C-alpha positions in Angstrom: 2.9 19.0 -10.1 3.3 19.0 -6.3 6.7 20.3 -5.2 8.6 17.7 -3.2 10.7 18.9 -0.2 13.4 16.8 1.2 13.9 17.4 5.0 16.9 16.2 6.9 15.8 14.8 10.3 16.7 12.3 13.0 14.5 9.5 14.5 12.7 9.8 17.8 13.4 6.9 20.1 9.8 6.8 21.4 8.2 6.3 18.1 7.3 2.6 18.4 3.6 1.9 17.8 1.8 -0.4 20.1 -0.7 -2.9 18.6 -3.1 -1.6 16.0 -3.6 1.7 17.8 -0.8 3.5 15.9 1.4 6.0 17.6 -0.5 7.2 20.7 1.1 10.2 22.2 -0.2 13.6 23.5 -1.1 16.1 20.8 1.3 18.6 22.4 4.2 16.2 21.6 3.3 16.1 17.9 3.1 19.9 17.9 6.2 20.7 19.9 8.7 18.1 18.5 10.0 19.2 15.1 9.0 16.7 12.4 7.6 14.3 14.9 4.5 13.3 12.8 6.3 13.4 9.4 9.1 11.1 10.8 6.6 8.5 11.9 4.5 8.8 8.6 7.7 8.4 6.5 8.7 5.3 8.5 5.4 3.7 7.8 5.5 4.6 4.1 9.1 3.4 3.8 8.1 0.0 5.3 6.0 -0.8 2.3 7.9 -1.8 -0.9 7.7 1.0 -3.5 6.1 -1.5 -6.0 3.3 -2.2 -3.5 2.7 1.5 -2.8 2.1 2.6 -6.5 -1.5 2.7 -7.4 -2.7 1.6 -4.0 -5.3 3.3 -1.8 -4.5 4.6 1.6 -7.2 5.3 4.2 -6.6 7.9 7.0 -8.9 7.7 10.0 -9.6 10.4 12.5 -11.8 11.1 15.5 -12.1 14.7 14.5 -10.4 16.1 17.6 -7.9 19.0 17.7 -4.9 18.6 15.4 -6.7 16.0 13.3 -7.1 18.2 10.2 -3.4 19.2 10.3 -2.3 15.7 10.8 -4.4 14.4 7.9 -3.0 17.1 5.6 0.5 16.1 6.5 -0.2 12.4 5.9 -1.9 13.0 2.6 0.9 15.3 1.4 3.6 12.8 2.3 1.8 9.9 0.7 1.4 11.9 -2.5 5.1 12.8 -2.4 6.1 9.2 -2.0 
């Protein structure tokens, strides 16, 4: 089993996606702000009813640039924990 870690955190006011482009911010922001990416990912996962999440497929896209691998790992781990 994968260990699940619960992290206390607070929302970031600037995490409002625009259109279908997701959360477009400089990479440095994701790296410097504690739990910036996990907060956003959890908000997306929480917006889908638990019954709809179970057994579903999630697709994570990337352009392969810097930080992509780390970001994908975080998204996959959080999706599995949910």
